[in-house]
N, CA, C and O atoms as a MOPAC input file, in Angstrom:
PM7 MOZYME 1SCF
protein

 N     20.66700 1   -19.96600 1    75.90500 1
 C     21.16400 1   -20.23600 1    75.03200 1
 C     22.21900 1   -19.81300 1    73.86600 1
 O     21.86500 1   -18.76800 1    73.32100 1
 N     23.13300 1   -20.22800 1    73.47100 1
 C     23.93700 1   -19.17100 1    72.58200 1
 C     23.71700 1   -18.98200 1    71.11900 1
 O     23.54500 1   -19.92800 1    70.35000 1
 N     23.72900 1   -17.54800 1    70.71000 1
 C     23.18600 1   -17.61000 1    70.02900 1
 C     23.81800 1   -18.43200 1    68.36800 1
 O     25.04000 1   -18.57800 1    68.38700 1
 N     23.40400 1   -18.73100 1    67.58200 1
 C     23.47400 1   -19.28400 1    66.31300 1
 C     24.15200 1   -18.59800 1    65.19400 1
 O     23.37000 1   -18.26000 1    64.30500 1
 N     25.28400 1   -18.32500 1    65.01000 1
 C     25.73500 1   -17.93300 1    63.37800 1
 C     25.32000 1   -18.69900 1    62.65100 1
 O     24.99700 1   -19.87600 1    62.81700 1
 N     25.30300 1   -17.85500 1    61.52200 1
 C     25.17100 1   -18.49100 1    60.18300 1
 C     26.55500 1   -18.99200 1    59.85800 1
 O     27.68900 1   -18.62000 1    60.15800 1
 N     25.97900 1   -20.10300 1    59.03600 1
 C     27.64600 1   -20.56300 1    58.51700 1
 C     28.31200 1   -19.94700 1    57.17900 1
 O     28.29500 1   -20.25200 1    55.98700 1
 N     28.84900 1   -19.03000 1    57.88100 1
 C     29.83100 1   -17.82800 1    56.67000 1
 C     30.90100 1   -18.85000 1    56.26500 1
 O     31.93700 1   -18.61400 1    56.88700 1
 N     30.98900 1   -19.64500 1    55.64300 1
 C     31.86000 1   -20.32500 1    55.10800 1
 C     31.84100 1   -19.83100 1    53.55400 1
 O     30.75000 1   -19.81300 1    52.98300 1
 N     32.90900 1   -19.46600 1    52.91700 1
 C     32.72700 1   -19.35600 1    51.20600 1
 C     32.58000 1   -20.41000 1    50.54300 1
 O     33.16800 1   -21.49100 1    50.55900 1
 N     31.81400 1   -20.03800 1    50.00700 1
 C     31.26400 1   -20.82100 1    48.94200 1
 C     31.50300 1   -20.08000 1    47.86800 1
 O     31.38700 1   -18.85500 1    47.87400 1
 N     31.98800 1   -21.01700 1    46.48800 1
 C     31.53300 1   -19.76400 1    45.38400 1
 C     30.37400 1   -19.93200 1    44.55100 1
 O     29.94000 1   -20.98200 1    44.07800 1
 N     29.83300 1   -18.51800 1    44.40600 1
 C     28.13200 1   -18.51900 1    43.99100 1
 C     28.46700 1   -19.36100 1    42.15000 1
 O     29.33900 1   -19.36600 1    41.28100 1
 N     27.39500 1   -19.83200 1    42.36500 1
 C     27.63400 1   -20.06900 1    40.49000 1
 C     27.05700 1   -19.35700 1    39.66900 1
 O     25.95000 1   -18.97800 1    40.05200 1
 N     27.53100 1   -18.84100 1    38.16200 1
 C     26.95500 1   -17.39600 1    37.69900 1
 C     25.83400 1   -18.66100 1    36.57500 1
 O     26.07300 1   -19.76900 1    36.09500 1
 N     24.90000 1   -17.95600 1    36.55600 1
 C     23.84300 1   -18.33200 1    35.40000 1
 C     23.51700 1   -17.47800 1    34.24300 1
 O     23.04000 1   -16.34400 1    34.29200 1
 N     23.85900 1   -18.21900 1    33.10900 1
 C     23.85800 1   -17.06400 1    32.25200 1
 C     22.50900 1   -17.28800 1    30.76600 1
 O     22.74400 1   -18.14500 1    29.91400 1
 N     21.48100 1   -16.60700 1    30.69000 1
 C     20.75100 1   -17.08000 1    29.54900 1
 C     20.18800 1   -16.07100 1    28.66700 1
 O     19.66000 1   -15.00100 1    28.96800 1
 N     20.32700 1   -16.43400 1    27.87300 1
 C     20.19700 1   -16.01700 1    26.29500 1
 C     19.04000 1   -15.90300 1    25.65900 1
 O     18.27700 1   -16.85600 1    25.80900 1
 N     18.72800 1   -15.14600 1    25.08500 1
 C     16.71200 1   -15.01100 1    24.23400 1
 C     17.21800 1   -14.30900 1    22.62900 1
 O     17.90600 1   -13.37300 1    22.22100 1
 N     16.44800 1   -15.34800 1    22.11600 1
 C     16.63800 1   -14.51900 1    21.00700 1
 C     15.21900 1   -14.51800 1    20.33800 1
 O     14.47900 1   -15.50100 1    20.30500 1
 N     14.95100 1   -13.33600 1    19.83300 1
 C     13.53700 1   -13.72400 1    19.10700 1
 C     13.55900 1   -12.83400 1    17.81900 1
 O     14.17100 1   -11.79700 1    17.56400 1
 N     12.75000 1   -13.53500 1    17.15200 1
 C     12.80800 1   -12.85200 1    15.66100 1
 C     11.29900 1   -12.96100 1    15.12900 1
 O     10.49600 1   -13.87800 1    15.30100 1
 N     11.06900 1   -11.06800 1    14.03300 1
 C      9.62500 1   -10.96300 1    14.02700 1
 C     10.21100 1   -11.09000 1    12.61400 1
 O     11.40000 1   -11.20300 1    12.31800 1
 N      8.87300 1   -11.03700 1    11.58600 1
 C      8.75900 1   -11.49400 1    10.90700 1
 C      7.40700 1   -10.90300 1    10.08900 1
 O      6.34800 1   -11.06300 1    10.69600 1
 N      7.34200 1   -10.34200 1     8.98300 1
 C      5.85800 1    -9.85800 1     8.55000 1
 C      6.06100 1    -9.78800 1     7.17500 1
 O      6.99000 1    -9.26600 1     6.55800 1
 N      4.79600 1   -10.54900 1     6.65500 1
 C      4.53500 1   -10.43900 1     5.07600 1
 C      3.51700 1   -11.16800 1     4.94800 1
 O      3.05200 1   -11.82200 1     5.88100 1
 N      2.94400 1   -11.14400 1     3.53600 1
 C      2.30800 1   -11.91400 1     3.15100 1
 C      2.30300 1   -13.55900 1     3.70300 1
 O      1.43600 1   -14.14300 1     4.35300 1
 N      3.73900 1   -14.10200 1     3.13000 1
 C      3.44900 1   -15.45900 1     3.17700 1
 C      4.60900 1   -15.57600 1     4.86900 1
 O      5.20400 1   -14.68900 1     5.48000 1
 N      4.52700 1   -16.69100 1     5.05300 1
 C      5.08600 1   -16.94200 1     6.56000 1
 C      6.67600 1   -16.96100 1     6.26300 1
 O      7.02600 1   -17.40000 1     5.16700 1
 N      7.47800 1   -16.59500 1     7.00400 1
 C      9.02000 1   -16.79300 1     7.30000 1
 C      9.53300 1   -18.32700 1     6.65200 1
 O      9.11300 1   -19.39700 1     7.09400 1
 N     10.42300 1   -18.21800 1     5.63400 1
 C     11.16600 1   -19.52600 1     4.98400 1
 C     11.15500 1   -20.85100 1     5.87900 1
 O     10.71500 1   -21.94000 1     5.51100 1
 N     11.67900 1   -20.57600 1     7.03300 1
 C     11.38300 1   -21.31300 1     7.52500 1
 C     10.39900 1   -22.06500 1     8.06600 1
 O     10.32600 1   -23.29200 1     8.14100 1
 N      9.61300 1   -21.19200 1     8.45400 1
 C      7.93500 1   -22.21000 1     8.76400 1
 C      7.54900 1   -22.25900 1     7.37200 1
 O      6.32600 1   -22.39700 1     7.39300 1
 N      7.90900 1   -22.22200 1     6.28500 1
 C      7.44600 1   -22.27200 1     4.83800 1
 C      7.91200 1   -23.72500 1     4.93200 1
 O      7.13800 1   -24.68000 1     4.87600 1
 N      8.99600 1   -23.80300 1     5.05200 1
 C      9.42300 1   -25.10300 1     4.53000 1
 C      9.08600 1   -26.48500 1     6.02700 1
 O      9.27400 1   -27.69000 1     6.18900 1
 N      8.75400 1   -25.81700 1     6.47700 1
 C      8.23000 1   -26.80400 1     7.92600 1
 C      6.74300 1   -27.17300 1     7.21600 1
 O      6.44300 1   -28.35400 1     7.04300 1
 N      5.80100 1   -26.04300 1     6.80200 1
 C      4.95400 1   -26.76800 1     6.09300 1
 C      5.00100 1   -27.55500 1     4.88800 1
 O      4.13400 1   -28.39400 1     4.64500 1
 N      6.17400 1   -27.27600 1     3.96600 1
 C      6.05100 1   -28.33200 1     3.17700 1
 C      6.28300 1   -29.46000 1     3.34500 1
 O      5.83900 1   -30.34000 1     2.60700 1
 N      7.06600 1   -29.68500 1     4.40000 1
 C      7.74100 1   -31.09600 1     5.11800 1
 C      6.67200 1   -31.60200 1     5.45600 1
 O      6.50700 1   -32.72100 1     4.97000 1
 N      5.89000 1   -31.25200 1     6.07500 1
 C      4.39700 1   -31.78600 1     6.69800 1
 C      3.59900 1   -32.53400 1     5.57200 1
 O      3.49600 1   -33.75500 1     5.45300 1
 N      2.85800 1   -31.21000 1     4.47600 1
 C      2.19100 1   -31.56900 1     3.56100 1
 C      3.27200 1   -30.88300 1     1.88400 1
 O      3.32100 1   -29.75500 1     1.39300 1
 N      4.01000 1   -32.28700 1     1.44900 1
 C      4.20900 1   -31.75000 1     0.39400 1
 C      3.72400 1   -31.04300 1    -0.92600 1
 O      2.92500 1   -31.59000 1    -1.68600 1
 N      4.45600 1   -29.31500 1    -1.23800 1
 C      3.69800 1   -29.04200 1    -1.85600 1
 C      2.74400 1   -27.76600 1    -1.91000 1
 O      2.23700 1   -27.01100 1    -2.74000 1
 N      2.81900 1   -28.04200 1    -0.09500 1
 C      2.12400 1   -26.44800 1     0.86900 1
 C      2.58700 1   -25.10200 1     0.19500 1
 O      1.86100 1   -24.26200 1    -0.33600 1
 N      3.95000 1   -25.08400 1     0.33200 1
 C      4.37100 1   -23.87300 1     0.23700 1
 C      4.59500 1   -23.49100 1    -0.93200 1
 O      5.23000 1   -22.44500 1    -1.06300 1
 N      4.07300 1   -24.33500 1    -2.31900 1
 C      3.53000 1   -23.51100 1    -3.58500 1
 C      2.64200 1   -23.07800 1    -3.37400 1
 O      2.58500 1   -21.86800 1    -3.59100 1
 N      1.20100 1   -23.88000 1    -2.74100 1
 C     -0.11000 1   -23.18300 1    -2.53600 1
 C     -0.14000 1   -22.25800 1    -1.61400 1
 O     -1.15600 1   -21.56200 1    -1.61200 1
 N      0.81400 1   -21.99100 1    -0.67800 1
 C      0.83900 1   -20.86400 1     0.31600 1
 C      1.06000 1   -19.65400 1    -0.60100 1
 O      0.19500 1   -18.79000 1    -0.74200 1
 N      2.13800 1   -19.62500 1    -1.16100 1
 C      3.10600 1   -18.85400 1    -2.31800 1
 C      2.07900 1   -18.11100 1    -3.37900 1
 O      2.04500 1   -16.88600 1    -3.49900 1
 N      1.12500 1   -19.15100 1    -4.23900 1
 C      0.15800 1   -18.73800 1    -4.68900 1
 C     -0.71300 1   -18.18200 1    -4.51900 1
 O     -1.16600 1   -17.30000 1    -5.24900 1
 N     -1.20600 1   -18.62500 1    -3.37500 1
 C     -2.90700 1   -18.11400 1    -2.64500 1
 C     -1.97600 1   -16.18700 1    -2.52000 1
 O     -2.43500 1   -15.09100 1    -2.84200 1
 N     -0.89900 1   -16.47700 1    -2.05500 1
 C     -0.45900 1   -14.55400 1    -1.34900 1
 C     -0.86800 1   -14.00900 1    -2.69100 1
 O     -1.72600 1   -13.14200 1    -2.85300 1
 N     -0.09300 1   -14.66600 1    -3.74600 1
 C     -0.17700 1   -13.78800 1    -5.39600 1
 C     -1.27500 1   -13.79600 1    -5.60900 1
 O     -1.51700 1   -13.20900 1    -6.66300 1
 N     -2.16900 1   -14.20000 1    -5.10100 1
 C     -3.82600 1   -14.28500 1    -5.81300 1
 C     -4.67600 1   -13.00200 1    -5.51000 1
 O     -5.41400 1   -12.32700 1    -6.22800 1
 N     -4.19600 1   -12.87200 1    -3.77900 1
 C     -4.37100 1   -12.04300 1    -2.78600 1
 C     -4.04700 1   -11.14500 1    -3.22700 1
 O     -4.85400 1   -10.22200 1    -3.33800 1
 N     -2.67400 1   -11.00000 1    -3.69700 1
 C     -2.22000 1    -9.47900 1    -3.94500 1
 C     -2.97600 1    -9.05900 1    -4.95600 1
 O     -3.41900 1    -7.91200 1    -4.91400 1
 N     -3.21700 1    -9.77100 1    -5.87400 1
 C     -3.61200 1    -9.38000 1    -7.56100 1
 C     -5.22000 1    -8.83300 1    -7.24600 1
 O     -5.63200 1    -7.79300 1    -7.76000 1
 N     -5.96600 1    -9.57400 1    -6.44200 1
 C     -7.32600 1    -9.29500 1    -5.93100 1
 C     -7.11800 1    -7.69400 1    -5.01100 1
 O     -7.62600 1    -6.59400 1    -5.22700 1
 N     -6.67400 1    -7.90600 1    -4.51900 1
 C     -6.12900 1    -6.30200 1    -3.73300 1
 C     -6.17300 1    -4.99600 1    -5.06500 1
 O     -7.04000 1    -4.30200 1    -5.59700 1
 N     -4.94600 1    -5.15400 1    -5.15900 1
 C     -4.56900 1    -4.37100 1    -6.29900 1
 C     -6.00700 1    -3.86200 1    -7.63100 1
 O     -6.16500 1    -2.77800 1    -8.19200 1
 N     -6.73200 1    -5.00600 1    -7.73700 1
 C     -7.43900 1    -4.90000 1    -8.63300 1
 C     -8.82700 1    -3.92500 1    -7.92100 1
 O     -9.56100 1    -3.22700 1    -8.62100 1
 N     -8.97700 1    -4.08200 1    -6.29100 1
 C    -10.26400 1    -3.25000 1    -6.14500 1
 C     -9.80400 1    -1.94200 1    -5.75000 1
 O    -10.56400 1    -0.97600 1    -5.67800 1
 N     -8.39700 1    -1.89000 1    -5.45800 1
 C     -7.82300 1    -0.46200 1    -5.31300 1
 C     -8.00700 1    -0.13200 1    -6.79600 1
 O     -8.92400 1     0.65600 1    -7.02600 1
 N     -7.35100 1    -0.55800 1    -7.78800 1
 C     -7.84000 1    -0.07500 1    -8.71400 1
 C     -9.57800 1     0.63200 1    -9.01600 1
 O     -9.82100 1     1.80700 1    -9.28900 1
 N    -10.26800 1    -0.14100 1    -8.91000 1
 C    -11.45900 1    -0.53800 1    -8.99400 1
 C    -12.12400 1     1.12000 1    -8.03700 1
 O    -12.77300 1     2.11500 1    -8.35900 1
 N    -11.64400 1     0.72700 1    -7.10400 1
 C    -12.25000 1     2.01000 1    -6.26100 1
 C    -11.60800 1     3.72800 1    -6.22400 1
 O    -12.22600 1     4.55900 1    -5.55700 1
 N    -10.45800 1     4.09600 1    -6.92400 1
 C     -9.78000 1     5.10100 1    -7.47700 1
 C    -10.33000 1     5.23300 1    -8.51500 1
 O    -10.41100 1     6.44900 1    -8.68500 1
 N    -10.92200 1     4.55100 1    -9.61900 1
 C    -11.78800 1     4.70400 1   -11.02100 1
 C    -13.44000 1     5.17100 1   -10.66300 1
 O    -14.10300 1     5.93400 1   -11.36400 1
 N    -13.77200 1     4.70100 1    -9.76300 1
 C    -15.15900 1     5.21600 1    -8.98400 1
 C    -14.77100 1     6.38100 1    -8.74500 1
 O    -15.14000 1     7.26300 1    -9.52000 1
 N    -13.95700 1     6.71100 1    -7.66100 1
 C    -14.08000 1     8.17900 1    -6.86900 1
 C    -13.41000 1     9.15300 1    -7.99500 1
 O    -13.22600 1    10.29700 1    -7.58200 1
 N    -13.02400 1     8.91400 1    -9.30500 1
 C    -12.58500 1     9.51100 1   -10.36000 1
 C    -14.61800 1    10.50900 1   -10.98100 1
 O    -15.12500 1    11.61000 1   -11.19900 1
 N    -14.97200 1     8.81100 1   -10.94900 1
 C    -16.07500 1     8.91300 1   -12.25300 1
 C    -16.73900 1     9.55500 1   -10.93900 1
 O    -17.34500 1    10.56000 1   -11.31300 1
 N    -16.85500 1     9.40600 1    -9.73500 1
 C    -18.01100 1    10.51100 1    -9.05900 1
 C    -17.42500 1    11.86800 1    -8.70600 1
 O    -18.14200 1    12.86800 1    -8.66600 1
 N    -16.18200 1    11.90100 1    -8.46300 1
 C    -15.80400 1    13.20500 1    -8.55300 1
 C    -16.14800 1    14.10000 1    -9.93200 1
 O    -16.46300 1    15.23400 1    -9.56900 1
 N    -16.19400 1    13.96200 1   -11.46100 1
 C    -16.46300 1    14.07100 1   -12.51000 1
 C    -17.90400 1    14.43700 1   -12.04400 1
 O    -18.16400 1    15.50100 1   -11.48300 1
 N    -18.78700 1    13.49800 1   -12.31400 1
 C    -20.39900 1    13.69900 1   -12.10800 1
 C    -20.87700 1    15.13500 1   -10.73700 1
 O    -21.74600 1    16.00600 1   -10.77600 1
 N    -19.91300 1    14.81400 1    -9.75400 1
 C    -20.19400 1    15.63900 1    -9.29000 1
 C    -19.53600 1    17.37500 1    -9.69200 1
 O    -19.92900 1    18.25700 1    -8.92800 1
 N    -19.05600 1    17.58800 1   -10.27100 1
 C    -18.68600 1    18.86200 1   -11.17200 1
 C    -19.89100 1    19.20800 1   -11.97900 1
 O    -20.63600 1    20.18500 1   -11.90100 1
 N    -19.90700 1    17.83200 1   -13.03600 1
 C    -20.89200 1    18.35400 1   -14.03100 1
 C    -22.35000 1    18.73700 1   -13.10400 1
 O    -22.62800 1    19.87000 1   -13.49800 1
 N    -23.31900 1    18.36200 1   -12.14700 1
 C    -24.19900 1    18.30900 1   -12.07200 1
 C    -24.37800 1    19.90100 1   -10.73100 1
 O    -25.35600 1    20.50600 1   -10.29000 1
 N    -22.86000 1    20.02700 1   -10.50900 1
 C    -22.61400 1    21.10700 1    -9.48500 1
 C    -22.47100 1    22.49100 1   -10.77500 1
 O    -22.88200 1    23.64800 1   -10.68400 1
 N    -21.89500 1    21.96300 1   -11.67100 1
 C    -21.98200 1    23.25800 1   -12.91900 1
 C    -23.14700 1    23.23200 1   -13.26900 1
 O    -23.63000 1    24.34800 1   -13.07800 1
 N    -24.05800 1    22.36000 1   -13.79700 1
 C    -25.44900 1    22.47200 1   -14.10900 1
 C    -26.04800 1    23.39000 1   -13.38900 1
 O    -26.38900 1    24.48300 1   -13.83900 1
 N    -26.25100 1    22.93400 1   -11.98800 1
 C    -27.09400 1    23.60400 1   -11.03200 1
 C    -26.79000 1    25.20500 1   -11.08000 1
 O    -27.66200 1    26.06900 1   -11.16700 1
 N    -25.75400 1    25.37400 1   -11.02700 1
 C    -24.77200 1    27.01800 1   -10.97700 1
 C    -25.58000 1    27.68900 1   -12.25800 1
 O    -26.43800 1    28.54800 1   -12.05400 1
 N    -25.30800 1    27.32200 1   -13.34900 1
 C    -25.68300 1    27.65300 1   -14.79200 1
 C    -27.39500 1    27.93300 1   -14.57900 1
 O    -27.96400 1    29.02400 1   -14.58800 1
 N    -27.76900 1    27.08700 1   -14.46000 1
 C    -29.75500 1    27.30600 1   -13.84400 1
 C    -30.35900 1    27.90700 1   -13.42900 1
 O    -31.51200 1    28.23500 1   -13.70700 1
 N    -29.28800 1    28.35200 1   -12.19800 1
 C    -29.46000 1    29.24600 1   -11.03700 1
 C    -29.03400 1    30.30300 1   -11.23500 1
 O    -29.06500 1    31.10500 1   -10.30100 1
 N    -28.46800 1    30.71300 1   -12.53600 1
 C    -28.23700 1    31.89800 1   -12.88400 1
 C    -29.14400 1    32.34600 1   -14.22400 1
 O    -29.49200 1    33.50000 1   -14.47400 1
 N    -29.42300 1    31.23000 1   -14.97300 1
 C    -30.57800 1    31.46100 1   -16.03700 1
 C    -32.03600 1    31.83600 1   -15.32900 1
 O    -32.67700 1    32.67600 1   -15.96000 1
 N    -32.59300 1    31.38800 1   -14.23100 1
 C    -33.34100 1    31.43200 1   -12.96100 1
 C    -33.30600 1    33.07700 1   -12.60700 1
 O    -34.22700 1    33.89200 1   -12.67100 1
 N    -32.14300 1    33.23100 1   -12.27700 1
 C    -32.03100 1    34.51000 1   -11.66400 1
 C    -32.45000 1    35.60800 1   -12.71200 1
 O    -33.31600 1    36.47400 1   -12.58000 1
 N    -31.50500 1    35.32500 1   -13.94100 1
 C    -31.96500 1    36.51100 1   -14.72300 1
 C    -33.68300 1    36.32200 1   -15.60900 1
 O    -33.99600 1    37.28400 1   -16.31000 1
 N    -34.56500 1    35.27900 1   -15.55200 1
 C    -35.58800 1    34.82600 1   -16.49300 1
 C    -36.54300 1    35.98500 1   -14.68100 1
 O    -37.44700 1    36.80800 1   -14.82000 1
 N    -35.94800 1    35.61800 1   -13.41800 1
 C    -37.05000 1    36.06700 1   -12.33400 1
 C    -36.60500 1    37.97800 1   -12.60900 1
 O    -37.43900 1    38.71100 1   -12.07700 1
 N    -35.79800 1    38.50400 1   -13.12000 1
 C    -35.07200 1    39.67400 1   -12.85100 1
 C    -35.88600 1    40.05200 1   -14.23900 1
 O    -36.98900 1    40.38400 1   -13.80300 1
 N    -35.92700 1    40.15900 1   -15.44000 1
 C    -36.59300 1    40.30600 1   -16.34300 1
 C    -38.28500 1    40.21200 1   -16.86100 1
 O    -38.87900 1    40.91400 1   -17.67800 1
 N    -38.79500 1    38.99900 1   -15.99400 1
 C    -40.55600 1    38.73800 1   -15.82300 1
 C    -40.72800 1    39.46900 1   -14.54400 1
 O    -41.92300 1    39.76200 1   -14.54500 1
 N    -40.22100 1    39.90600 1   -13.50600 1
 C    -40.69300 1    40.27100 1   -12.54600 1
 C    -39.76000 1    41.86700 1   -12.29100 1
 O    -38.98800 1    41.88400 1   -11.33200 1
 N    -39.85600 1    42.90400 1   -13.00500 1
 C    -39.11600 1    43.97400 1   -13.07200 1
 C    -39.50800 1    44.71500 1   -11.33400 1
 O    -39.36100 1    45.93700 1   -11.28500 1
 N    -39.81700 1    44.25200 1   -10.45200 1
 C    -40.12600 1    45.21400 1    -9.49600 1
 C    -39.07000 1    44.67400 1    -8.14200 1
 O    -38.19900 1    43.81400 1    -8.27400 1
 N    -39.32100 1    45.25000 1    -7.12300 1
 C    -38.04300 1    44.96300 1    -6.23000 1
 C    -38.24400 1    43.59500 1    -5.43600 1
 O    -37.47500 1    43.39200 1    -4.49700 1
 N    -39.06800 1    42.78600 1    -5.68900 1
 C    -38.79200 1    41.21600 1    -5.36200 1
 C    -38.78500 1    40.71100 1    -6.34000 1
 O    -39.05300 1    39.53200 1    -6.11000 1
 N    -38.55500 1    40.93900 1    -7.95400 1
 C    -37.86500 1    40.28900 1    -9.22900 1
 C    -36.12000 1    40.12100 1    -8.65900 1
 O    -35.39700 1    39.16300 1    -8.38400 1
 N    -35.96100 1    41.62200 1    -8.67400 1
 C    -34.66000 1    41.96400 1    -8.20600 1
 C    -33.74600 1    41.11900 1    -6.90100 1
 O    -32.59600 1    40.69300 1    -6.80100 1
 N    -34.68600 1    41.14700 1    -6.20700 1
 C    -34.25300 1    40.57300 1    -4.75700 1
 C    -34.17200 1    39.01500 1    -5.39300 1
 O    -33.03700 1    38.53700 1    -5.36000 1
 N    -35.26400 1    38.12700 1    -5.99000 1
 C    -35.51100 1    36.88700 1    -6.05200 1
 C    -33.99600 1    36.68300 1    -6.81700 1
 O    -33.07800 1    36.05500 1    -6.28800 1
 N    -33.89100 1    37.44300 1    -8.39400 1
 C    -33.28700 1    37.33500 1    -9.24500 1
 C    -31.51000 1    37.00300 1    -8.20200 1
 O    -30.68500 1    36.09500 1    -8.29900 1
 N    -31.58300 1    38.31600 1    -7.24200 1
 C    -29.70400 1    38.46700 1    -7.04800 1
 C    -29.79800 1    37.43400 1    -6.06000 1
 O    -28.69900 1    36.88500 1    -5.98200 1
 N    -30.92100 1    36.75000 1    -4.99200 1
 C    -30.65700 1    35.79400 1    -4.31800 1
 C    -30.27400 1    34.52000 1    -5.25100 1
 O    -29.24400 1    33.89600 1    -4.99500 1
 N    -31.33700 1    34.03400 1    -6.62900 1
 C    -30.41100 1    32.50500 1    -7.36500 1
 C    -29.18100 1    33.08800 1    -7.85100 1
 O    -28.23600 1    32.31800 1    -7.68200 1
 N    -28.84000 1    34.28900 1    -8.44900 1
 C    -27.82800 1    34.61300 1    -8.70800 1
 C    -26.56300 1    34.36100 1    -7.98700 1
 O    -25.63900 1    33.91600 1    -8.66800 1
 N    -26.35600 1    34.57000 1    -6.71800 1
 C    -25.69100 1    34.45200 1    -6.08100 1
 C    -25.64700 1    32.94400 1    -5.44200 1
 O    -24.59100 1    32.40300 1    -5.11400 1
 N    -26.66000 1    32.47200 1    -5.33800 1
 C    -26.29500 1    31.06300 1    -5.15000 1
 C    -26.02600 1    30.28900 1    -6.55800 1
 O    -25.41300 1    29.22300 1    -6.49500 1
 N    -26.33900 1    30.64100 1    -7.47800 1
 C    -25.61100 1    30.16700 1    -8.88900 1
 C    -24.21700 1    30.10400 1    -8.74700 1
 O    -23.55200 1    29.06900 1    -8.77000 1
 N    -23.75000 1    31.38000 1    -8.58300 1
 C    -22.28000 1    32.16500 1    -8.50600 1
 C    -21.51600 1    31.08600 1    -7.54100 1
 O    -20.35800 1    30.72000 1    -7.73800 1
 N    -22.44400 1    30.58400 1    -6.34300 1
 C    -21.64600 1    30.35500 1    -5.12600 1
 C    -21.18600 1    28.87800 1    -5.33500 1
 O    -20.05400 1    28.40200 1    -5.24600 1
 N    -22.49300 1    28.22700 1    -5.66700 1
 C    -22.32900 1    26.86500 1    -6.26500 1
 C    -21.11400 1    26.28500 1    -7.28300 1
 O    -20.47000 1    25.25700 1    -7.07500 1
 N    -20.96400 1    27.16700 1    -8.39800 1
 C    -20.00700 1    26.63600 1    -9.71800 1
 C    -18.76600 1    27.42600 1    -8.77500 1
 O    -18.04800 1    26.46800 1    -8.48900 1
 N    -18.35200 1    28.22800 1    -8.35900 1
 C    -17.20500 1    28.44800 1    -7.31600 1
 C    -16.89200 1    27.15700 1    -6.09100 1
 O    -15.74000 1    26.75500 1    -5.92800 1
 N    -17.85000 1    26.69000 1    -5.42600 1
 C    -18.10900 1    25.34100 1    -4.65200 1
 C    -17.50700 1    24.20500 1    -5.02800 1
 O    -16.68800 1    23.51400 1    -4.42300 1
 N    -18.07900 1    24.05600 1    -6.27600 1
 C    -17.56500 1    22.77800 1    -6.73700 1
 C    -16.21700 1    22.81400 1    -7.40400 1
 O    -15.45800 1    21.85300 1    -7.28300 1
 N    -15.81500 1    24.08700 1    -8.24200 1
 C    -14.37500 1    24.01800 1    -8.49100 1
 C    -13.54500 1    23.91200 1    -7.36000 1
 O    -12.49400 1    23.32400 1    -7.61600 1
 N    -13.69100 1    24.36000 1    -5.95900 1
 C    -12.91100 1    24.79400 1    -5.22200 1
 C    -12.44600 1    23.25600 1    -4.53100 1
 O    -11.39600 1    22.85900 1    -4.02500 1
 N    -13.79100 1    22.61700 1    -4.78600 1
 C    -13.91900 1    21.47200 1    -3.96200 1
 C    -13.15300 1    20.59600 1    -4.97600 1
 O    -12.30000 1    20.11500 1    -4.23000 1
 N    -12.95500 1    20.17600 1    -5.97400 1
 C    -12.29500 1    19.90000 1    -6.83100 1
 C    -10.81900 1    19.98400 1    -7.23500 1
 O    -10.27100 1    19.07300 1    -7.85500 1
 N    -10.20700 1    21.08400 1    -6.87100 1
 C     -8.87600 1    21.31800 1    -6.67700 1
 C     -8.36100 1    20.49900 1    -5.46600 1
 O     -7.16900 1    20.19100 1    -5.48700 1
 N     -9.03000 1    20.15700 1    -4.53900 1
 C     -8.55700 1    19.33200 1    -3.49400 1
 C     -8.45200 1    17.76400 1    -3.87600 1
 O     -9.14600 1    17.08500 1    -4.63300 1
 N     -7.46800 1    17.47500 1    -3.17300 1
 C     -6.86600 1    15.80200 1    -3.19800 1
 C     -7.05500 1    15.42300 1    -1.75200 1
 O     -6.69700 1    16.00100 1    -0.72500 1
 N     -7.91300 1    13.95400 1    -2.00300 1
 C     -8.06700 1    13.22200 1    -0.80900 1
 C     -6.84100 1    12.46800 1    -0.31800 1
 O     -6.34700 1    11.71600 1    -1.15700 1
 N     -6.25900 1    12.51700 1     0.85300 1
 C     -5.02600 1    11.52300 1     0.95400 1
 C     -5.78800 1    10.39900 1     1.72400 1
 O     -7.01400 1    10.39000 1     1.83200 1
 N     -4.87700 1     9.35900 1     2.30200 1
 C     -4.92500 1     7.92700 1     2.76100 1
 C     -5.20600 1     8.20200 1     4.13800 1
 O     -5.79500 1     7.37200 1     4.83100 1
 N     -4.74600 1     9.54800 1     4.68000 1
 C     -4.96600 1     9.91300 1     6.26100 1
 C     -6.36200 1    10.82900 1     6.66000 1
 O     -6.59400 1    11.37000 1     7.74200 1
 N     -7.47300 1    10.82100 1     5.05200 1
 C     -8.53900 1    11.23900 1     5.65600 1
 C     -8.40000 1    12.86800 1     5.69700 1
 O     -9.40400 1    13.47800 1     6.06500 1
 N     -7.10700 1    13.70400 1     5.30900 1
 C     -6.71500 1    15.04800 1     5.45000 1
 C     -7.40400 1    15.60600 1     3.80100 1
 O     -7.36100 1    14.87300 1     2.81300 1
 N     -7.82700 1    16.58600 1     3.78800 1
 C     -7.42800 1    17.37800 1     2.14600 1
 C     -6.71100 1    18.15800 1     1.92400 1
 O     -6.73800 1    19.14300 1     2.66200 1
 N     -5.84700 1    18.12600 1     0.95500 1
 C     -4.57300 1    19.67400 1     0.75200 1
 C     -4.70300 1    19.76700 1    -0.73400 1
 O     -5.06300 1    19.04500 1    -1.66400 1
 N     -4.26300 1    20.94100 1    -0.54900 1
 C     -4.32000 1    21.84100 1    -1.94100 1
 C     -3.61000 1    21.27700 1    -2.91800 1
 O     -2.55300 1    20.72800 1    -2.60700 1
 N     -4.22200 1    21.29900 1    -4.87500 1
 C     -3.73800 1    20.07000 1    -5.38300 1
 C     -1.95500 1    20.73900 1    -5.67700 1
 O     -1.39900 1    21.73000 1    -5.20200 1
 N     -1.60500 1    19.98700 1    -6.37400 1
 C     -0.41000 1    19.98100 1    -7.13500 1
 C      0.69000 1    21.45300 1    -7.21000 1
 O      1.90500 1    21.44200 1    -7.40500 1
 N     -0.41800 1    22.93000 1    -6.93100 1
 C      0.45000 1    23.71700 1    -6.81200 1
 C      1.13800 1    24.12700 1    -5.61700 1
 O      1.99400 1    24.99300 1    -5.80000 1
 N      0.98800 1    23.74700 1    -4.52000 1
 C      1.19800 1    23.61600 1    -3.32200 1
 C      2.88600 1    22.89900 1    -3.00000 1
 O      3.26100 1    22.70000 1    -1.84500 1

């Protein structure tokens, strides 16, 4: 049986063209075209969606302000308590040295004094650090 050859007649190939369009939109309210679609389906819904987004933004700003105020208050309270602890430790050191003049009084007074000075230094060093949103601590404005 003779071999059959494939049909070798020239046929022009068809060119196929395909175009794709992609749109991305990000924001607190839908894309304007989508928003108008909502308004076409339910009249007035576009206004309600915008008002809802505005209220959410106001709420978020209020909550962020309250969080910042609470962090400032907590920082100040921490500084006051840390400073008070340091001063009380220094007073206890002086009292221990005065009322127990032996070696034990000097050792206890020295330890209390070092603890008091360390807590005061720690409070003020920590208060000069600024927390950033990425949870890293950086030096204050002098850098």
